[in-house]
N, C-alpha and C positions, 0 to 999 in steps of 0.2 A: 196352536199357540198355547203357551203356558198360561196366558192371561185371559184366554177366550172362554166365555161361558155359553153353553148351549141354550137356545131359546125355543119356546114352544111354538107350535104352528100358528101363524097369524091368520086372522080372518081377512076377507077381501078388503075391508076398509082400512086395514093397517099396512097394506102393501106399499112399499116405497115407490116414489115417482119413477116412471119409466123414462129412459133416455130416448128422446125423439130427435131425429135428424132429417132435414129436408135438403137434399143436394142442390135444389134449385135456388134456395135462399140462405142456407146456413153455412157456417164455416167451422171446421174443426180446429180446436186449439188444445195443446198439451201443457198442463201445469206440471212441470217436471220436478218431482220430489227427489232429493238426493238418494242414490243407491236403491232405487225402486224400479229397476228395469227401464229407465227413461229412454236410452238410446234404442232399445228394442221397440218400445211404444212408438217412438218417432218413425221408425221404419214401417210399422204397420199403418200408421195414419198417412204417411206419404203414399203408400200403395193404394189405400182407400181413395184418397183424393185424386190420385192420378188416373184411376179407373173412371171416375166421374168426369174428369177433364177430357178423357178420350172421346166422350160423346157430347161434351159441352165446352167449347173453347173458351168461354167466359168463366168457367169454374176455376176458383183459385187453387193453386197447388199448395200443399203443406210443406213449408220450409221454415227453418229457424230464422232465416233472413227476413222473411215477410211477416214475422210475428206469430208463426204457428206454434212455436215452442216458447214457453215462458219458464225459465228456470226458477225452481221454488225458493231460491235464496234471495230473490229480488224483492217482491212485494207480496203481501198476503193475497190469497185468491179472491176474496171479496172486493179488495181494492181494484184488482184488474177487471173484475166483472162490472164494477160501477163505471169504469172508464171505457170499457169495451162496448161492442154493439150487442143489441138484444138478440141478434141472430148468431152470435158466437156460441158454440157448444164445446164444453171443456171435458177433457179426460184426465184423470189423475189417479195414481196408485199409491196406497199406503202400505207400509211394511212394518212387521213386528219390530219395535224400537231397539231392543238389544242387538238383534241381527243387523239392523240398519247401521248402527254405530260401528259395530265390529267390521261390517263390510267396508265402510269408508276407511277405517283404520288400516285394514289389510290391503285394500285397494292401493293406497299410497305406499304401503310397504313393498309392493311388488317393484317399486321404482328405486328402492334404497341402494341398489348396486349401480345406479347411474346409467343403466343400459336402455331404459325405456324413454318415452317421449319427454321432451323438456317441460317441466312444471316449475313453478316458483320454488326457490330453495327453502322458504320457510315451511312449505308443506312437508318436505322431506325431513327437515329438522324436527317437525312436530310428531313424526311417527317412528323414525328410524332408531332413535335413541331414547324414546319414552316408553314406559310401561303402558299397557292398555289402561290400567287404572289412572295413571297420571294424565293420559290423553283425555279421558272422560272428564276429569276434574278441571284440566287447564285449557283444553283446546277444542274438544268435540262440539259439534252443533247439536247439543242436547235439546230435546223437546221441539225439534224442528217442525214436526207435523202439527203440533199444537200451535206453534208460532205462525205457520203459514195458513192454517184453516180456522183457528178459534180465536187467537189473540185479537183484541180490539172489537170483538163482537159483544153485544149486550149480555150481561150475566143472566137475565131472566128471573122469573118468579122463584124458581126452585133454588137458585143460588143466592139471590138477594131480593127477598120479597118486598122489602121496604124501598129499595132503590134498584128496580130491575133493569134500568137503562145504563147503569154503571158498566163500563167495559171490562172485559177480562184483561188481565195483566198483559201488556205488550212491550214492556221494557226489555230490550235485548239482553242486558246484563243479568237482570233478575231471572229471565226465562232460562238462559243457557248456563248460568253459573250459580244461581241462588237456591237451587235445590227446592223449588216450589212443589207443593203437593196439591191434589184436588181439595183437600181440607183447607188449605191456605186461601185459595181463590174461590171456593164454593163452601164457605163455613156453614151455611144453613142446610146444604144438601149432602156434603161429604162426597165420598167416592161415587156412590150410586147416583146422587143428585147431579154431580158434574157429568158423569157419563150420559145421563138422561138429557141434560142440557146440550151437550155436544151432539147427541143424536138429532135433537131439534134443529140445530144449526146446519148439520150436514143434510138433513132432509129438505130444509129450505133451499140450500144451494142446489140440491138435486132437482128440485122443482123449477129452478131457474136455468137448468140445462147443464148440470155437471154429472158425469159418471164417475163413481168412486169404485176403483178396483182394489183387490187385495193381492199382494204379491204371493202370499202363501197359498192362494187359490188361483194361480196365474192363468192356467188354461181355461178353467171354468169361467173366470172373469172375462177373458177374451171372447168366449162363446156367448156370454150374456151381452156383452157390448155389441157384438155383431148382430145378435138377434134383435135387441132393442133398437139399435140404430138402423136396422135394415141393410146391413153390409153383407156382401158376398162372403160366405165362410172361407173361400180361398184367399180372400184379402187379409184374413186374420192369421195366416201362417207366418212364421218368423224364423230367423236365425238369431241366436243369442248374440247380442252386441255388447262390447266393452266388458266382457266377463273375465273374472280372475279365478282360476281354479286352485284348489288346495288350501283355501283360507279356513281357519278354525271357525266353528259355529258355536252359538250359545250353549248348545247341548254338551259340547266338550267341556265348557266351564262348569255347567250344572252337574255333570257326572264326575267332576273332580279330576279329569285327566291331566290338567295343568297344575294340580296341587293347590297350596294356599294362595299363590299368586293369582291363579285363575279364579278361585272362589271369591277372593276379595274384589277382583275386577268385575265379576258378575253382580256382586252386591252393590258396587258403586254404579254400574250401568243402570240398575233398577232404581236406585235412589235418585240419581240425577235425571232420570227420564220418566218420572212419575206422571207428569202431564201427558206425555206422549203415549204411555201405556194405556191411560184412560181414553185418550182420543182414538187410539187404534181399536180399543174394545168397542167403542161406539160405532166405528165404521164396520167392524166385524158383525155386530148385531144387525145392522142395516143390510149388509151383504147376505147374511143368513136368511133374513126375511125375504129378500129378493129371490133367492134360490128356491125357497119353499113356495113362494107365490108362483114362480115359473113352473114348478112341478105341479102345483095345484091346478093351474090353468090347463094342464094336460092330464088331469085326473090322476096324477102321480104315477102314470103308466110308464113314464120315461124319466127316471131320476137323472139329474144333471150330471152326476158322477159317471153314469153309464154313457151318456151322450158325449161327455168329455173324453172318456177312454176310446170310444169309437172314432172320434175326430183325431185323437193323438195317434191311433194305430194306422189310420188311413191317410187323410189329407196332410196332416202335419208331418208324419214320418216320411211320406213320399217327398214332400217339399224339402225337408231338411237333408235327406239323403242326396238329393240332386243339387241343392244350392248352398248348403252350409259346410264350410271347411272346418278345420281344427284350429281356428285362429284364436282360441282362448289362451290367455297368458297364464302361466303357472307361478304360484308364489314360491320363491326360493325357500327351502326348508329352514334355512338359517333364521328366517324372519317369522316363523310360525308361532314361537312361544310368545305369550302375552306379556312376558317380562323380558328385558333385554340383557345381554351380556351373559346369558346362561347357555353354555354349549353342552354341559353335562346334564342329562335329564334327571339324574338323581338329586340335583340341587333343587329341583322344583318341589320335591317333597320335604325339604328341610325347613321347618317352621322358623328356624333361627336365621335364615338367610336374609340379609339386609342389603338392599341396593345402595351402593355408595352415593351419598348425596351430591358429590361433585360431578356425577354423571347425569344428573337429572337436569335436562335443559328445559327451562320454563320460559317460553317466549310469550309475551303479552300480545293482545290483539293489536295494540298500537305499533308494535315492532314488526308486524308482518309486512315485509317489503318496504317499510317506511324508514324508521330510524336506523335500521341495521341493514348493511349491504350483505350480499352473499359471501364475500370474503370474510367479513366479520363473523357471520354465522358459522362459517367453516372453521374459524379459529376455535369457537366453542365446541365444534364437532370433533376436535382432536382426540378426546378421550372416548369417543364412540367405539364400541367393540366391533362394529360392522364396517364394511367398505364405505368409503366416502363417496357420495353421489356427485363427484366433480363434473361429470359430463352433463348431468341434468341441471346443475347450477350454472 
């Protein structure tokens, strides 16, 4: 990650809490963050619970219907934990924020031609004719990981020494649209103080039965989850679920492949997700310490990276070859550019190119499926240079 900082080797007393799971008493739950491998995690947890159920008919199966999956846009994790049972054990994955937002943007763009499964028309109107920059400013779920894991928690001594019980900002509008920074909500500690406080919050949640995985360390995180939870390694294998191939990544914006439009989009992504960038950094630091503690417990004779490669080459490769088809949807190349209406790649490098203002469809939150019907939205869609998603609407 661009924002990740390496950490020194921790001593034993600073090792993060281990994820413990007792199949006789505990229940697995998945706190599903947007675009963080959620459907794949579901399939893994389903397999784990079903294996335990094979030997214990009273063991609950993992399903969304019985509350196993909690989608991360519902309530914050700590609220769910307060209302849940003490025997609930939670798994959640965090993803680098710019990649997370871009993934959601292009995930919906795969449906712009109307050939994919039916989704609300406002979602398509929000990506098919907006630039990535405008999407971030107007519609994206910015700072969503901060919102689900940190918002509403006490600021603590480092951020607010005189009033440590004051809660972190939790207003939806301020978080997703107000461009808040760590300095705004942790004025006494700044960036480093905020990251430190978030680490404390995540460690407390870990101690209460939460496993925090990192998407960018996907296979290593799954191996750690399996080892700490006592799960059969064969239960941790997977097929990629709900994947969309061909979407641009932040590196393409960073490298300037998409010209000024892409560079501006990357700048806005970082600006509007400052809280998520810091939250992700805190989770990465904890994960790194977990890895180093795991390796230290084995006298560093078996680096986790080596163990991961061995698992990938053997158990995972064998499973995927036998069970995983090529069901990945591919993004139509028409929709790859982070700016719309540009079919000639040379226009991307033109600093004087201006997107016509009458093509910028700005739909407020209140209008999503409420005040405007699909036909009304499609009337505004008339100037869109891409095919109309009539079938999906």
